[in-house]
VEXDREN-575596 format. One record per residue (C-alpha): residue in three letters; chain; z, x, y. Coordinates in nm, 2 decimals, m for minus. Layout:
BEGIN
> zakol lumro z x y
> ALA A Z X Y
...
END
This chain:
BEGIN
> zakol lumro z x y
> MET A 0.00 0.00 0.00
> SER A m0.12 0.17 0.32
> PHE A 0.06 0.19 0.65
> ASN A m0.21 m0.02 0.82
> TYR A m0.17 m0.30 0.56
> LEU A 0.21 m0.29 0.61
> MET A 0.15 m0.33 0.99
> GLN A m0.09 m0.62 0.92
> THR A 0.18 m0.80 0.71
> LEU A 0.44 m0.75 0.98
> PHE A 0.21 m0.93 1.23
> ILE A 0.02 m1.18 1.02
> PHE A 0.28 m1.32 0.78
> PRO A 0.54 m1.41 1.05
> PHE A 0.27 m1.60 1.24
> ILE A 0.17 m1.79 0.92
> LEU A 0.54 m1.89 0.85
> LEU A 0.60 m1.97 1.22
> VAL A 0.31 m2.22 1.22
> TYR A 0.42 m2.35 0.89
> HIS A 0.76 m2.43 1.02
> GLN A 0.62 m2.58 1.34
> VAL A 0.39 m2.83 1.16
> SER A 0.61 m2.92 0.87
> ALA A 0.96 m2.89 1.03
> ILE A 1.07 m2.72 0.70
> THR A 1.35 m2.47 0.72
> LEU A 1.34 m2.20 0.45
> LYS A 1.62 m2.00 0.30
> TRP A 1.60 m1.62 0.30
> TYR A 1.50 m1.60 m0.07
> GLU A 1.24 m1.87 m0.02
> TYR A 1.08 m1.65 0.25
> LEU A 1.09 m1.36 0.01
> ILE A 0.92 m1.57 m0.26
> ILE A 0.64 m1.68 m0.02
> ILE A 0.58 m1.33 0.12
> SER A 0.57 m1.19 m0.23
> VAL A 0.30 m1.44 m0.32
> PHE A 0.11 m1.34 m0.01
> VAL A 0.12 m0.97 m0.09
> PHE A 0.04 m1.03 m0.46
> THR A m0.27 m1.24 m0.35
> ASP A m0.39 m0.97 m0.11
> LEU A m0.36 m0.70 m0.37
> SER A m0.51 m0.91 m0.66
> TRP A m0.85 m1.04 m0.76
> PHE A m1.04 m1.23 m0.48
> TYR A m1.02 m1.56 m0.66
> PHE A m0.64 m1.56 m0.65
> ILE A m0.68 m1.64 m0.28
> PHE A m0.59 m2.01 m0.33
> LEU A m0.23 m1.90 m0.40
> GLU A m0.18 m1.82 m0.03
> PHE A m0.18 m2.19 0.06
> ALA A m0.08 m2.32 m0.28
> VAL A 0.27 m2.17 m0.24
> LEU A 0.31 m2.34 0.10
> ILE A 0.20 m2.67 m0.05
> ALA A 0.44 m2.63 m0.34
> PHE A 0.74 m2.56 m0.11
> SER A 0.65 m2.86 0.11
> TYR A 0.64 m3.08 m0.19
> LEU A 0.96 m2.96 m0.34
> LYS A 1.14 m3.00 0.00
> ASP A 1.04 m3.37 0.03
> LYS A 0.86 m3.55 m0.25
> THR A 0.85 m3.88 m0.06
> LYS A 0.57 m3.76 0.17
> PRO A 0.20 m3.82 0.08
> ILE A 0.01 m3.55 m0.10
> ALA A m0.24 m3.53 0.19
> LEU A 0.04 m3.42 0.42
> HIS A 0.16 m3.14 0.18
> PHE A m0.20 m3.01 0.16
> PHE A m0.22 m3.02 0.54
> TYR A 0.10 m2.83 0.58
> GLY A m0.02 m2.56 0.33
> LEU A m0.37 m2.52 0.47
> TYR A m0.32 m2.55 0.84
> PRO A m0.13 m2.22 0.90
> TRP A m0.40 m2.02 0.72
> VAL A m0.69 m2.20 0.88
> ILE A m0.54 m2.16 1.23
> ASP A m0.47 m1.79 1.17
> SER A m0.83 m1.74 1.04
> LEU A m0.98 m1.93 1.33
> LEU A m0.79 m1.76 1.60
> ARG A m0.82 m1.41 1.44
> ARG A m1.20 m1.44 1.42
> PHE A m1.23 m1.60 1.76
> VAL A m1.05 m1.30 1.91
> LEU A m1.25 m1.05 1.71
> PHE A m1.59 m1.22 1.78
> TYR A m1.55 m1.34 2.13
> VAL A m1.24 m1.18 2.31
> LEU A m1.23 m0.82 2.20
> PRO A m1.59 m0.76 2.29
> ILE A m1.49 m0.84 2.65
> PHE A m1.28 m0.52 2.64
> GLY A m1.56 m0.32 2.48
> ILE A m1.43 m0.34 2.12
> THR A m1.72 m0.44 1.90
> ASP A m1.64 m0.24 1.58
> PHE A m1.44 m0.49 1.38
> ARG A m1.33 m0.22 1.14
> LEU A m1.09 m0.10 1.41
> PHE A m0.88 m0.41 1.34
> LEU A m0.80 m0.27 1.00
> GLU A m0.78 0.09 1.10
> ASN A m0.64 0.11 1.45
> ILE A m0.28 m0.01 1.51
> SER A m0.35 m0.06 1.88
> VAL A m0.64 m0.29 1.82
> LEU A m0.44 m0.47 1.56
> ALA A m0.15 m0.52 1.80
> LEU A m0.39 m0.63 2.08
> THR A m0.55 m0.89 1.85
> GLU A m0.23 m1.03 1.73
> LEU A m0.10 m1.05 2.09
> PHE A m0.41 m1.26 2.19
> ILE A m0.36 m1.48 1.88
> TYR A 0.00 m1.57 1.97
> ILE A m0.10 m1.63 2.34
> ILE A m0.39 m1.85 2.26
> TYR A m0.20 m2.04 2.00
> PHE A 0.10 m2.12 2.21
> ILE A m0.12 m2.21 2.52
> ALA A m0.34 m2.44 2.30
> THR A m0.03 m2.60 2.14
> TYR A 0.13 m2.66 2.48
> ARG A m0.19 m2.80 2.64
> LEU A m0.29 m3.03 2.35
> ARG A 0.07 m3.15 2.32
> PHE A 0.00 m3.26 1.96
> ASP A 0.31 m3.39 1.79
> PHE A 0.28 m3.30 1.42
> ASN A 0.55 m3.55 1.33
> VAL A 0.29 m3.83 1.39
> LEU A 0.11 m3.72 1.08
> ILE A 0.37 m3.89 0.88
> GLU A 0.30 m4.21 1.06
> LEU A m0.07 m4.18 1.04
> VAL A m0.08 m4.21 0.67
> SER A 0.06 m4.57 0.70
> THR A m0.29 m4.69 0.78
> GLN A m0.59 m4.66 0.54
> THR A m0.84 m4.54 0.80
> LEU A m0.62 m4.26 0.94
> ARG A m0.51 m4.16 0.59
> ILE A m0.88 m4.10 0.50
> ARG A m0.92 m3.91 0.82
> LEU A m0.63 m3.68 0.73
> LEU A m0.78 m3.63 0.38
> ALA A m1.11 m3.54 0.54
> ILE A m0.94 m3.28 0.76
> ASP A m0.77 m3.13 0.45
> ILE A m1.11 m3.10 0.27
> GLY A m1.27 m2.96 0.58
> MET A m1.00 m2.69 0.61
> LEU A m1.03 m2.60 0.25
> VAL A m1.41 m2.57 0.27
> TYR A m1.38 m2.36 0.59
> PHE A m1.12 m2.13 0.44
> ILE A m1.31 m2.07 0.12
> ALA A m1.65 m2.03 0.29
> MET A m1.51 m1.78 0.55
> GLU A m1.34 m1.57 0.29
> PHE A m1.65 m1.58 0.07
> PHE A m1.87 m1.46 0.35
> SER A m1.62 m1.19 0.45
> GLY A m1.60 m1.07 0.09
> ALA A m1.98 m1.07 0.07
> GLU A m2.00 m0.84 0.37
> TYR A m1.71 m0.62 0.28
> TYR A m1.78 m0.58 m0.10
> GLY A m2.15 m0.66 m0.12
> HIS A m2.26 m0.51 0.21
> VAL A m2.45 m0.82 0.30
> ASP A m2.47 m0.89 0.68
> THR A m2.29 m1.22 0.73
> LEU A m2.16 m1.16 1.08
> LEU A m2.38 m1.42 1.25
> ILE A m2.29 m1.69 0.99
> ARG A m1.92 m1.62 1.04
> GLN A m1.95 m1.63 1.42
> LEU A m2.13 m1.97 1.41
> LEU A m1.90 m2.11 1.15
> THR A m1.60 m2.01 1.36
> ILE A m1.71 m2.16 1.68
> VAL A m1.84 m2.48 1.51
> TYR A m1.52 m2.53 1.32
> VAL A m1.30 m2.46 1.62
> ILE A m1.47 m2.75 1.80
> VAL A m1.46 m2.98 1.50
> PHE A m1.10 m2.91 1.41
> ILE A m0.96 m2.94 1.76
> GLY A m1.17 m3.26 1.80
> SER A m1.02 m3.40 1.48
> LEU A m0.66 m3.33 1.59
> ILE A m0.73 m3.49 1.93
> TYR A m0.87 m3.79 1.76
> LEU A m0.57 m3.83 1.53
> ASN A m0.33 m3.79 1.83
> SER A m0.52 m4.05 2.03
> ALA A m0.54 m4.28 1.73
> TYR A m0.17 m4.26 1.69
> LYS A m0.11 m4.34 2.05
> LYS A m0.34 m4.64 2.02
> HIS A m0.14 m4.74 1.71
> LEU A 0.18 m4.72 1.91
> GLU A 0.03 m4.93 2.19
> GLU A m0.07 m5.19 1.93
> GLU A 0.28 m5.19 1.80
> LEU A 0.42 m5.25 2.15
> VAL A 0.18 m5.54 2.19
> LYS A 0.30 m5.69 1.86
> VAL A 0.66 m5.65 1.98
> ARG A 0.58 m5.83 2.30
> LEU A 0.39 m6.11 2.12
> SER A 0.69 m6.14 1.88
> GLU A 0.92 m6.17 2.18
> LEU A 0.72 m6.46 2.32
> ASN A 0.70 m6.63 1.98
> THR A 1.07 m6.58 1.92
> LEU A 1.15 m6.71 2.26
> VAL A 0.98 m7.04 2.18
> THR A 1.16 m7.06 1.84
> TYR A 1.49 m6.96 2.00
> THR A 1.45 m7.22 2.28
> LYS A 1.38 m7.49 2.02
> GLN A 1.70 m7.38 1.83
> ILE A 1.90 m7.40 2.15
> GLU A 1.76 m7.74 2.22
> GLU A 1.85 m7.86 1.87
> LEU A 2.20 m7.72 1.91
> TYR A 2.24 m7.89 2.25
> ALA A 2.12 m8.22 2.10
> ASP A 2.38 m8.18 1.82
> ILE A 2.65 m8.10 2.07
> ARG A 2.55 m8.40 2.29
> ALA A 2.56 m8.63 1.98
> PHE A 2.89 m8.48 1.87
> ARG A 3.04 m8.53 2.22
> HIS A 2.94 m8.90 2.20
> ASP A 3.09 m8.93 1.85
> TYR A 3.40 m8.74 1.97
> ALA A 3.46 m9.00 2.24
> ASN A 3.45 m9.27 1.98
> ILE A 3.68 m9.07 1.75
> ILE A 3.94 m9.03 2.03
> SER A 3.92 m9.40 2.11
> THR A 3.97 m9.50 1.74
> LEU A 4.26 m9.25 1.70
> SER A 4.42 m9.38 2.02
> GLU A 4.40 m9.73 1.89
> GLY A 4.56 m9.63 1.56
> ILE A 4.83 m9.43 1.73
> ALA A 4.90 m9.72 1.96
> HIS A 4.95 m9.96 1.67
> ASN A 5.11 m9.70 1.45
> ASP A 4.84 m9.77 1.20
> MET A 4.83 m9.46 0.96
> ASP A 4.55 m9.61 0.76
> ILE A 4.31 m9.60 1.06
> ILE A 4.42 m9.24 1.14
> LYS A 4.37 m9.13 0.77
> LYS A 4.04 m9.30 0.75
> VAL A 3.92 m9.13 1.08
> TYR A 4.03 m8.79 0.95
> ALA A 3.88 m8.83 0.60
> ASN A 3.55 m8.97 0.71
> VAL A 3.49 m8.83 1.05
> ILE A 3.70 m8.53 1.15
> LYS A 3.68 m8.34 0.82
> GLU A 3.31 m8.40 0.80
> SER A 3.26 m8.27 1.16
> GLY A 3.45 m7.96 1.07
> ASP A 3.21 m7.89 0.78
> ILE A 2.91 m7.94 1.00
> LEU A 3.05 m7.70 1.26
> GLU A 3.10 m7.44 0.99
> SER A 2.73 m7.46 0.90
> SER A 2.53 m7.14 0.93
> LYS A 2.31 m7.33 1.18
> TYR A 2.56 m7.24 1.45
> ASP A 2.58 m6.87 1.36
> PHE A 2.36 m6.74 1.64
> GLU A 2.62 m6.68 1.90
> GLY A 2.59 m6.30 1.83
> LEU A 2.25 m6.30 1.98
> ALA A 2.40 m6.38 2.32
> TYR A 2.58 m6.04 2.31
> ILE A 2.25 m5.84 2.29
> LYS A 2.14 m5.74 2.64
> ASP A 1.80 m5.59 2.56
> ASP A 1.54 m5.87 2.53
> ALA A 1.31 m5.68 2.28
> LEU A 1.60 m5.61 2.05
> LYS A 1.73 m5.97 2.07
> SER A 1.38 m6.09 2.00
> LEU A 1.35 m5.88 1.69
> ILE A 1.68 m5.97 1.54
> ALA A 1.63 m6.34 1.62
> THR A 1.29 m6.33 1.45
> LYS A 1.43 m6.17 1.14
> VAL A 1.72 m6.41 1.12
> PHE A 1.50 m6.72 1.17
> ASP A 1.25 m6.59 0.91
> ALA A 1.52 m6.51 0.65
> LYS A 1.68 m6.86 0.70
> LYS A 1.34 m7.03 0.65
> ARG A 1.31 m6.84 0.32
> GLY A 1.64 m6.97 0.20
> ILE A 1.86 m6.67 0.27
> ASP A 2.21 m6.71 0.39
> VAL A 2.22 m6.48 0.70
> GLN A 2.54 m6.37 0.86
> LEU A 2.50 m6.21 1.20
> ASP A 2.80 m6.02 1.33
> ILE A 2.78 m5.87 1.68
> PRO A 3.14 m5.88 1.81
> ASP A 3.08 m5.75 2.16
> THR A 2.81 m5.69 2.42
> ILE A 2.56 m5.42 2.31
> ASP A 2.25 m5.28 2.46
> LYS A 1.98 m5.05 2.31
> PRO A 2.10 m4.69 2.24
> ASP A 2.05 m4.45 2.53
> ASN A 1.95 m4.15 2.31
> MET A 1.67 m4.31 2.10
> ALA A 1.34 m4.46 2.21
> LEU A 1.34 m4.84 2.21
> LEU A 1.03 m4.86 1.99
> ASP A 1.20 m4.64 1.73
> VAL A 1.52 m4.85 1.74
> ILE A 1.31 m5.16 1.68
> ARG A 1.12 m5.01 1.40
> LEU A 1.44 m4.87 1.24
> ILE A 1.62 m5.20 1.25
> SER A 1.31 m5.38 1.14
> ILE A 1.28 m5.16 0.83
> LEU A 1.65 m5.20 0.74
> ILE A 1.64 m5.58 0.77
> ASP A 1.30 m5.62 0.60
> ASN A 1.42 m5.41 0.30
> ALA A 1.74 m5.63 0.29
> ILE A 1.54 m5.95 0.29
> GLU A 1.30 m5.83 0.03
> ALA A 1.58 m5.73 m0.21
> ALA A 1.79 m6.04 m0.13
> LEU A 1.51 m6.28 m0.22
> LYS A 1.53 m6.16 m0.59
> ALA A 1.91 m6.22 m0.60
> GLU A 2.07 m6.53 m0.75
> HIS A 2.24 m6.60 m0.42
> PRO A 2.03 m6.45 m0.15
> GLN A 2.24 m6.32 0.13
> VAL A 2.20 m6.08 0.42
> MET A 2.47 m5.95 0.66
> ILE A 2.38 m5.78 0.98
> ASN A 2.64 m5.60 1.19
> ILE A 2.58 m5.41 1.51
> HIS A 2.85 m5.26 1.73
> GLU A 2.95 m4.95 1.93
> ASP A 3.25 m4.74 1.84
> ASP A 3.35 m4.45 2.07
> ASN A 2.99 m4.42 2.20
> ASP A 2.85 m4.43 1.85
> TYR A 2.59 m4.69 1.79
> ILE A 2.64 m4.84 1.44
> ILE A 2.40 m5.07 1.25
> THR A 2.51 m5.20 0.91
> VAL A 2.28 m5.42 0.70
> SER A 2.38 m5.54 0.36
> ASN A 2.23 m5.78 0.11
> SER A 2.28 m5.93 m0.23
> THR A 2.07 m5.79 m0.52
> LYS A 1.94 m5.89 m0.86
> GLU A 2.09 m5.59 m1.03
> GLU A 2.46 m5.51 m1.04
> LYS A 2.39 m5.17 m0.89
> THR A 2.08 m5.02 m0.74
> PRO A 2.01 m4.65 m0.82
> ILE A 2.10 m4.43 m0.53
> ALA A 1.78 m4.25 m0.58
> TYR A 1.60 m4.55 m0.44
> LEU A 1.84 m4.56 m0.14
> SER A 1.87 m4.19 m0.07
> GLY A 1.99 m4.26 0.28
> ASN A 1.63 m4.36 0.37
> GLY A 1.62 m4.73 0.32
> TYR A 1.55 m4.94 0.01
> THR A 1.24 m5.11 m0.12
> SER A 1.16 m5.29 m0.44
> LYS A 0.78 m5.27 m0.40
> LYS A 0.56 m5.12 m0.67
> THR A 0.48 m4.75 m0.68
> GLY A 0.21 m4.67 m0.43
> GLU A 0.30 m4.97 m0.21
> HIS A 0.64 m4.84 m0.08
> GLY A 0.74 m4.53 0.10
> ILE A 0.62 m4.58 0.46
> GLY A 0.95 m4.73 0.55
> LEU A 1.13 m4.45 0.37
> VAL A 0.92 m4.18 0.53
> THR A 0.95 m4.34 0.87
> ILE A 1.33 m4.33 0.85
> LYS A 1.32 m3.98 0.72
> ARG A 1.11 m3.88 1.02
> PHE A 1.36 m4.05 1.25
> GLN A 1.63 m3.83 1.10
> ASP A 1.42 m3.52 1.16
> GLN A 1.34 m3.63 1.51
> TYR A 1.70 m3.74 1.61
> PRO A 1.96 m3.50 1.47
> GLN A 2.23 m3.74 1.59
> LEU A 2.11 m4.00 1.35
> SER A 2.27 m4.04 1.00
> VAL A 2.19 m4.29 0.73
> GLU A 2.42 m4.38 0.44
> ALA A 2.34 m4.62 0.16
> THR A 2.57 m4.75 m0.11
> SER A 2.53 m5.00 m0.39
> GLY A 2.77 m5.19 m0.63
> GLN A 2.88 m5.54 m0.73
> TYR A 2.54 m5.69 m0.68
> ARG A 2.51 m5.56 m0.32
> VAL A 2.34 m5.29 m0.12
> MET A 2.46 m5.17 0.21
> GLN A 2.27 m4.95 0.46
> LYS A 2.46 m4.80 0.74
> VAL A 2.30 m4.62 1.03
> VAL A 2.51 m4.42 1.28
> LEU A 2.36 m4.29 1.60
> LYS A 2.61 m4.05 1.76
> GLY A 2.66 m4.09 2.13
END
């Protein structure tokens, strides 16, 4: 192993791992770094066709760290660092270094100063491009929730793989076979830079459009819920007005019974009217007072929609909001809405299969901590914790679930102050989310 190769590894491998961490948010242990770098070195010193191991090891670690993510994402995480390094390195060699009079590309392998200058340009260009494009790689998790964007991401994966193999093939043909492929590599580099950046910009804009559509849905849901909520209030007001009329008659009858000391009338009124009125007032129909404690209209709309929907589907819903609450200050409102929506949807879905469908929702603040607890009855005595995993619960078939799970996992990555706990037992599942203040 030459000194020049050692210097290359000191520059190149850290850049690969830095980009890998940035796009995947994976934190590696020291021995995992050692394993990955060992594979890199083994690949460089081995037969050319072992080159796939360079990105295969990154894909493997991504999969082992979080198996809930789609395969297309793991491939993206493994391929992206190598493709970016290849693109930037060749862009600097082909188009930047010649500005400084350096046209002999062999100097990159033989001259430490040229190597250091190349790597300096790579780091500068990468961080400037990353800052200017402002691409949030966390959105890739969300993008796979729609079929069209999932296909786009898969196409990008295939494109990266083809570029990487083609570029290494042409480089090997020139280095080992002495075939002049410089023009092909130059054209391939500039074309793929344009295509690749364009693809990332498209995905980013598509995700923003997706968020805008989600916001529109939330607003429409608010309007629809407002109509339903108003009707519910009108029905409750009508019940109260009728009860007030009946109450006046009850008082009149009781007064007459008391005046004549007629216990039969008093007992009859109690048995047939007062007791029955108490049963009516205890009905779950009057369990919406908690909504009045929610200050944020969007949050109130969401919870009201979910409660009304669950009741229509025959689920006994208990809403417990003991005091006035607003949306959390340290989490985006749309993320709060999506989080609560996933928790309640999962609870409703599981409760529908239970013998006695029931969902309980509790939201309160405790010492600046925002606490959301959603529990539900289940068909099974105990749901395996592997399904809960602190990421929500779903009973959908394999291949249909996971978006809710992955979304909550992304929230945990995005908001370090967010913790999710799930427990199961005695035919119930409880999901508790704590957002530290």
